[in-house]
C-alpha positions as CSV (number, residue, x, y, z in Angstrom):
1,M,-24.0,22.9,15.2
2,T,-22.1,20.0,13.6
3,A,-21.7,20.2,9.8
4,P,-23.1,17.3,7.9
5,P,-20.5,15.1,6.3
6,L,-21.6,15.7,2.7
7,R,-23.7,18.5,1.2
8,R,-24.1,20.3,-2.2
9,L,-24.7,24.0,-2.1
10,A,-26.9,26.0,-4.4
11,D,-24.0,27.0,-6.8
12,G,-22.9,23.3,-7.0
13,T,-20.0,23.6,-4.5
14,V,-19.7,20.3,-2.5
15,K,-18.6,20.6,1.1
16,Q,-17.4,17.5,3.0
17,V,-16.3,16.7,6.5
18,G,-14.3,13.5,7.0
19,P,-16.5,11.2,9.2
20,L,-13.4,9.8,10.9
21,T,-10.9,12.6,10.6
22,G,-12.9,15.8,10.7
23,T,-11.0,17.1,7.6
24,R,-12.9,19.8,5.8
25,V,-12.9,19.5,2.0
26,W,-14.5,21.6,-0.7
27,T,-15.1,20.7,-4.3
28,V,-15.7,23.7,-6.6
29,P,-17.8,23.2,-9.8
30,G,-15.9,22.9,-13.1
31,R,-12.6,21.6,-11.7
32,A,-13.4,17.8,-12.0
33,N,-12.6,17.7,-15.8
34,R,-8.9,18.5,-15.3
35,P,-6.5,15.8,-16.5
36,L,-5.8,13.2,-13.8
37,A,-2.3,12.2,-15.0
38,P,0.5,14.8,-14.8
39,E,2.4,15.7,-17.9
40,R,5.4,13.4,-18.5
41,G,8.4,13.9,-20.5
42,P,8.6,12.3,-23.9
43,A,8.7,8.5,-23.8
44,R,12.1,7.0,-24.4
45,T,12.8,3.9,-26.6
46,L,14.3,1.1,-24.5
47,E,17.6,-0.5,-25.5
48,A,17.9,-4.3,-25.7
49,G,17.7,-5.8,-22.2
50,E,17.1,-2.4,-20.6
51,A,13.6,-3.3,-19.3
52,R,15.3,-5.6,-16.7
53,R,17.6,-2.9,-15.3
54,L,15.7,0.4,-15.3
55,C,16.0,0.9,-11.5
56,A,17.5,-0.7,-8.4
57,F,14.3,-2.8,-8.0
58,C,14.7,-4.5,-11.4
59,Q,15.4,-8.1,-12.1
60,D,19.0,-7.7,-13.2
61,R,20.0,-5.5,-10.2
62,Y,19.2,-7.7,-7.3
63,L,22.5,-6.9,-5.5
64,E,21.6,-3.2,-5.3
65,T,19.0,-3.9,-2.6
66,T,19.5,-5.3,0.9
67,P,19.7,-9.1,1.5
68,E,16.5,-10.7,0.4
69,K,14.2,-11.9,3.2
70,A,11.8,-13.8,1.0
71,R,10.7,-14.2,-2.6
72,L,7.7,-15.8,-4.4
73,V,8.6,-17.8,-7.5
74,D,5.5,-18.4,-9.6
75,P,2.9,-16.4,-7.6
76,G,1.3,-18.2,-4.8
77,D,3.3,-21.4,-5.5
78,T,6.9,-21.4,-4.2
79,L,8.2,-19.3,-1.3
80,L,12.0,-19.0,-0.8
81,E,13.3,-17.4,2.3
82,R,16.7,-15.8,3.1
83,V,18.1,-16.3,-0.4
84,P,22.0,-16.1,-0.3
85,A,23.6,-13.5,-2.5
86,R,25.3,-16.1,-4.7
87,Q,21.8,-17.7,-5.5
88,L,19.8,-14.5,-6.2
89,H,19.8,-15.1,-9.9
90,D,19.1,-18.9,-9.8
91,T,15.4,-18.2,-9.9
92,V,13.2,-15.3,-11.1
93,A,11.2,-13.6,-8.3
94,A,7.6,-12.7,-9.1
95,F,7.7,-10.7,-5.8
96,R,10.6,-10.0,-3.5
97,R,10.8,-8.9,0.2
98,F,13.9,-7.1,1.6
99,G,14.7,-4.3,4.1
100,N,14.6,-0.7,3.0
101,L,18.1,0.6,2.7
102,F,17.1,4.0,4.0
103,E,14.7,3.1,6.8
104,I,12.1,5.5,8.3
105,V,12.6,3.8,11.7
106,S,16.0,2.3,11.7
107,A,17.5,-0.8,13.3
108,A,19.6,1.6,15.4
109,Y,16.4,3.2,16.7
110,W,15.0,-0.1,18.0
111,R,18.4,-0.9,19.5
112,E,19.1,2.4,21.2
113,V,15.6,3.5,22.2
114,H,14.1,0.1,23.1
115,G,17.1,-2.0,23.8
116,Y,16.1,-4.5,21.1
117,R,18.5,-7.2,20.2
118,P,17.7,-9.4,17.2
119,P,17.2,-13.1,17.9
120,A,20.0,-15.7,17.3
121,S,18.4,-16.8,14.0
122,V,18.9,-13.3,12.5
123,V,22.6,-13.1,13.7
124,E,23.2,-16.6,12.3
125,W,21.7,-15.5,9.0
126,A,24.0,-12.4,8.9
127,D,27.0,-14.6,9.7
128,A,26.1,-17.0,6.9
129,Y,25.6,-14.2,4.5
130,L,29.1,-12.8,5.3
131,A,30.7,-16.2,5.0
132,H,30.7,-16.1,1.2
133,D,32.6,-13.5,-0.8
134,T,29.5,-12.4,-2.8
135,G,27.6,-11.8,0.4
136,R,30.4,-10.1,2.1
137,A,31.0,-7.7,-0.8
138,H,27.3,-7.1,-1.0
139,I,27.1,-6.0,2.7
140,E,30.3,-3.9,2.4
141,R,28.9,-2.0,-0.6
142,L,25.5,-1.4,1.1
143,A,27.1,-0.3,4.3
144,A,29.2,2.2,2.4
145,I,26.1,3.7,0.8
146,R,24.6,4.1,4.2
147,G,27.8,5.7,5.4
148,A,28.5,3.0,8.0
149,A,32.1,2.1,8.7
150,T,33.0,-1.6,8.2
151,D,36.7,-1.4,9.0
152,T,36.6,-4.1,11.6
153,P,34.9,-7.5,11.7
154,D,32.6,-6.4,14.5
155,R,31.5,-3.3,12.6
156,L,30.9,-5.4,9.4
157,R,28.9,-7.9,11.4
158,R,26.8,-5.2,13.0
159,A,26.1,-3.7,9.6
160,A,25.0,-7.1,8.3
161,V,22.7,-7.7,11.3
162,D,21.1,-4.3,10.8
163,L,20.6,-4.8,7.1
164,V,18.9,-8.2,7.5
165,G,17.2,-7.6,10.8
166,G,15.5,-4.3,10.4
167,S,11.7,-3.6,10.7
168,H,11.1,-1.6,7.5
169,D,10.6,-3.9,4.5
170,V,9.8,-3.4,0.9
171,V,7.7,-5.8,-1.3
172,V,8.6,-5.5,-5.0
173,A,7.0,-6.8,-8.1
174,R,9.1,-8.3,-10.9
175,R,8.3,-6.1,-13.8
176,H,9.2,-2.4,-14.1
177,V,7.6,-2.3,-17.6
178,H,5.4,-4.9,-19.3
179,D,7.1,-7.9,-20.8
180,G,8.0,-7.0,-24.4
181,A,7.8,-3.2,-23.7
182,T,9.7,-1.0,-26.1
183,R,9.2,2.3,-24.3
184,D,10.0,3.4,-20.7
185,D,6.4,4.6,-20.1
186,D,4.8,1.2,-20.5
187,L,4.8,0.8,-16.7
188,V,3.3,-2.0,-14.7
189,S,1.0,-0.6,-12.0
190,A,-1.0,-2.5,-9.5
191,G,-3.9,-2.4,-12.0
192,G,-1.6,-3.8,-14.7
193,L,-1.2,-7.0,-12.9
194,T,-3.6,-9.8,-13.5
195,P,-6.1,-10.4,-10.7
196,D,-4.2,-13.6,-9.7
197,E,-0.9,-11.7,-9.7
198,H,-2.4,-9.0,-7.6
199,A,-3.8,-11.5,-5.1
200,A,-0.3,-13.0,-4.7
201,Y,1.2,-9.5,-4.3
202,L,-1.3,-8.5,-1.6
203,G,-1.2,-11.9,0.1
204,F,2.6,-11.8,0.2
205,T,2.3,-8.3,1.8
206,V,-0.1,-9.6,4.5
207,R,2.4,-12.4,5.3
208,T,5.2,-9.8,5.6
209,L,3.0,-7.8,7.9
210,G,2.6,-10.8,10.2
211,D,6.4,-11.5,10.1
212,I,7.4,-8.0,11.1
213,Q,4.8,-7.9,13.8
214,A,6.1,-11.2,15.2
215,A,9.8,-10.2,14.9
216,Q,9.6,-6.7,16.5
217,P,8.2,-6.9,20.0
218,H,8.3,-3.2,20.6
219,A,6.2,-2.3,17.6
220,K,2.7,-1.1,18.3
221,Y,1.7,-0.8,14.7
222,I,3.0,-1.7,11.2
223,A,2.3,1.0,8.7
224,V,1.5,-0.5,5.2
225,F,1.5,1.7,2.2
226,Q,2.1,1.9,-1.5
227,N,3.4,5.1,-3.3
228,W,2.9,4.9,-7.0
229,L,4.8,7.4,-9.2
230,R,7.0,10.3,-8.0
231,P,4.2,12.9,-7.4
232,A,2.9,10.4,-4.8
233,G,6.3,10.0,-3.1
234,A,7.8,7.0,-4.9
235,S,11.6,6.9,-5.4
236,F,11.2,4.5,-8.3
237,E,8.5,4.0,-10.9
238,H,8.6,0.3,-10.1
239,L,5.6,-1.3,-8.3
240,H,6.3,-1.8,-4.6
241,K,4.8,-1.6,-1.1
242,Q,6.4,-0.6,2.1
243,L,5.9,-1.9,5.7
244,V,7.2,0.1,8.6
245,A,7.1,-0.9,12.2
246,I,6.5,2.1,14.6
247,D,6.3,2.2,18.4
248,E,3.0,4.1,18.6
249,H,-0.4,3.8,16.8
250,G,-0.4,7.3,15.4
251,P,-2.9,10.0,16.3
252,Q,-5.6,9.0,13.8
253,V,-5.7,5.4,15.0
254,D,-5.8,6.6,18.6
255,R,-8.8,8.9,17.8
256,E,-10.7,6.1,16.1
257,L,-10.0,3.8,19.0
258,A,-11.4,6.4,21.5
259,R,-14.6,6.8,19.4
260,L,-15.0,3.0,19.1
261,R,-15.3,2.7,22.9
262,D,-18.5,4.7,22.6
263,D,-19.7,3.3,19.3
264,P,-18.3,-0.1,18.3
265,Q,-20.3,0.2,15.0
266,L,-18.5,3.4,14.2
267,Y,-17.5,2.4,10.7
268,Q,-20.9,0.9,9.9
269,H,-22.6,4.1,11.0
270,A,-20.2,6.7,9.8
271,I,-18.9,5.2,6.5
272,A,-21.0,2.3,5.2
273,D,-24.5,3.6,6.1
274,L,-23.5,7.1,4.8
275,S,-22.3,5.6,1.5
276,V,-25.5,3.7,1.0
277,Q,-27.6,6.7,1.8
278,E,-25.6,9.0,-0.6
279,G,-25.3,6.4,-3.4
280,L,-21.5,6.1,-3.0
281,V,-21.1,2.3,-3.2
282,V,-18.7,1.7,-6.1
283,A,-18.4,-2.1,-6.1
284,A,-18.5,-5.3,-4.0
285,T,-17.3,-8.8,-3.8
286,D,-18.4,-11.6,-1.5
287,G,-16.2,-10.3,1.4
288,A,-15.4,-6.7,0.6
289,V,-17.0,-3.4,-0.5
290,A,-15.7,-0.3,-2.0
291,F,-17.0,3.3,-1.4
292,A,-16.2,6.7,-2.9
293,G,-14.7,8.3,0.2
294,V,-16.0,11.4,1.9
295,G,-13.8,14.1,3.4
296,H,-10.4,13.2,1.9
297,R,-7.9,15.8,0.7
298,Y,-7.7,13.8,-2.6
299,P,-10.2,11.8,-4.5
300,A,-10.2,8.5,-2.6
301,F,-11.7,5.0,-2.6
302,E,-12.2,3.1,0.6
303,V,-12.2,-0.7,0.4
304,Y,-13.6,-2.4,3.5
305,S,-13.3,-6.1,4.3
306,T,-16.7,-7.2,5.4
307,A,-15.2,-10.2,7.3
308,R,-15.5,-10.7,11.1
309,A,-11.7,-10.7,11.3
310,N,-10.1,-7.3,12.2
311,H,-6.4,-7.8,11.5
312,P,-5.2,-8.6,7.9
313,V,-3.2,-11.6,9.2
314,D,-6.4,-13.1,10.7
315,H,-8.3,-13.1,7.4
316,D,-8.4,-16.4,5.6
317,A,-7.3,-16.7,2.0
318,R,-10.8,-16.2,0.6
319,A,-11.3,-13.0,2.6
320,V,-7.9,-11.6,1.5
321,R,-8.7,-12.4,-2.1
322,A,-12.1,-10.5,-1.8
323,V,-10.2,-7.4,-0.7
324,S,-7.5,-7.9,-3.3
325,D,-9.9,-8.2,-6.2
326,L,-11.6,-4.8,-5.4
327,V,-8.3,-3.0,-4.8
328,H,-6.9,-4.4,-8.1
329,A,-10.1,-3.3,-9.9
330,L,-9.8,0.2,-8.6
331,H,-6.2,0.5,-9.5
332,A,-7.1,-0.7,-13.0
333,A,-9.9,1.9,-13.2
334,T,-7.5,4.6,-12.0
335,G,-5.0,4.1,-14.8
336,V,-1.3,3.5,-14.9
337,H,-0.1,7.2,-15.1
338,V,-2.2,8.6,-12.2
339,P,-0.1,9.0,-9.0
340,T,-1.6,7.2,-6.1
341,N,-1.2,6.3,-2.5
342,E,-2.5,3.1,-1.1
343,E,-2.9,3.1,2.7
344,W,-3.8,0.1,4.9
345,H,-5.8,0.6,8.2
346,Y,-6.6,-2.1,10.7
347,R,-6.9,-2.9,14.4
348,P,-3.5,-2.7,16.2
349,A,-2.5,-5.9,17.8
350,D,-2.7,-4.4,21.3
351,A,-6.1,-2.8,20.9
352,A,-9.3,-4.3,22.4
353,E,-11.7,-2.3,20.3
354,P,-13.0,-3.8,17.0
355,M,-11.8,-2.2,13.8
356,P,-12.2,-3.4,10.3
357,W,-9.3,-3.9,7.8
358,R,-9.7,-1.2,5.1
359,I,-7.5,0.0,2.3
360,V,-7.7,3.6,1.0
361,L,-6.6,4.4,-2.5
362,K,-6.0,8.1,-3.1
363,W,-5.5,9.9,-6.4
364,R,-2.6,12.4,-5.9
365,I,-3.8,14.7,-8.6
366,S,-3.4,18.1,-6.9
367,N,-1.0,19.8,-4.5
368,P,-2.3,21.5,-1.3
369,A,-1.0,25.1,-1.4
370,G,-1.4,28.4,0.5
371,F,-5.2,28.3,0.7
372,E,-5.2,24.9,2.3
373,G,-2.2,25.8,4.6
374,G,-3.9,28.9,5.9
375,T,-7.5,27.7,6.3
376,K,-7.1,23.9,6.8
377,V,-9.9,23.7,4.2
378,Y,-8.8,21.4,1.4
379,V,-9.8,21.7,-2.2
380,N,-10.5,18.3,-3.7
381,T,-11.2,18.6,-7.5
382,I,-13.6,15.6,-7.7
383,D,-16.5,15.2,-5.4
384,P,-17.5,11.7,-4.2
385,W,-20.6,11.3,-6.5
386,T,-18.5,12.2,-9.5
387,L,-15.7,9.9,-8.4
388,R,-18.2,7.1,-8.1
389,A,-19.7,7.7,-11.5
390,R,-16.3,7.8,-13.2
391,A,-15.1,4.6,-11.5
392,V,-18.4,2.7,-12.2
393,A,-18.2,3.5,-15.9
394,E,-14.6,2.4,-16.1
395,L,-15.1,-0.7,-14.1
396,H,-17.9,-1.8,-16.5
397,R,-15.5,-1.2,-19.4
398,L,-12.7,-3.2,-17.8
399,R,-15.1,-6.1,-16.9
400,D,-16.3,-6.2,-20.5
401,A,-12.7,-6.4,-21.6
402,G,-12.0,-9.3,-19.2
403,R,-9.6,-7.3,-17.1
404,L,-11.3,-7.9,-13.7
405,A,-11.7,-10.8,-11.4
406,A,-14.9,-12.8,-11.6
407,G,-17.7,-12.0,-9.2
408,I,-17.3,-8.3,-8.8
409,R,-20.6,-6.4,-8.6
410,I,-20.4,-2.9,-9.9
411,G,-22.5,0.2,-9.0
412,D,-26.2,-0.4,-8.9
413,E,-25.6,-4.2,-9.0
414,C,-24.6,-3.9,-5.4
415,A,-27.3,-4.5,-2.7
416,D,-27.5,-2.7,0.7
417,A,-26.4,-6.0,2.3
418,D,-23.0,-5.7,0.5
419,A,-22.3,-2.7,2.8
420,R,-22.9,-4.6,6.0
421,L,-19.6,-4.7,7.9
422,H,-19.2,-7.7,10.3
423,Y,-16.0,-6.6,12.1
424,A,-17.8,-6.0,15.4
425,D,-20.2,-9.0,15.3
């Protein structure tokens, strides 16, 4: 007999089964009141100018990252591409895009495994970058950090091409801490951006996704994610997303594609209808809906685009903004010191089956341990109903304070029609 996806037992224990993953999760009564944010060391007072150089992603340390592929100056207004090293400080980037210095899937992987050779435009960019002393010194320094020899012109050129032509990019926001901050714990999270800033950030990421997909013909999927704070896997406490091209879909996407062949309305039936039935709709915009997720190892929100488009790149600006406003609102409701993962899911470019764009926001507030490893039953400290109630209350507070985008419907303001997904129409 198949276990139902969500049930509460007589003692209050909640048992969940992930509708898409089959992951089994228990929530034990009395654990939901534990603090969400882990303990931090004492806050440190910042020295003059230190707010702009706290980590390698900061504004005064542009040359510590790989050559810049693009930047937004004044969010949503001016896009600059392939900024030369000598011009990096001529403008202030609201958001920057550059290759990850320590790639998950390296340029060498694509070259050696798939025979990929970058187009002439990338080689020409590398040559132009090396033609100036500042750019040449930049490449030599980064290559040395990677442990790559640059003792001949050919090796230096190869290092430059790999650094500018890789398929693992980072999108970084300008501020590490808020403007005028006096302490190092006054961090800028995704929820600390304004709704307009977040829309520019998310839209810039969608554009990057399309660019990587077009540039890497051997990629079957581009993984898009955001790790916020060290317990969630972040190397720096500086807001950024990562996009990684891989040459397979990954097992979870493959499982979902197989199920979609039998039920194209899988996400409507398994996620949206269940959420309405169980009272788990958190918020909605005209174009997206957020649910308290069922069957996740960590408390999780799921934001679904309700548009007909499947791939993020195929969404128009209004549809992207609808998703952005909900994701921003949930980050704001989560709080700046709660470690989180943000994961993007969408239909792979080579798949025929319909699949909606959805973003999952997970609160990394517990560590799976021996019990989970031995049983593959995961203990999630907050059940979906409690998660929904906490989020709804905080979203109302934030809206009253003017922190959210206009037009967001919260909790019981949402209608059943808000949970109608159109990806398979």
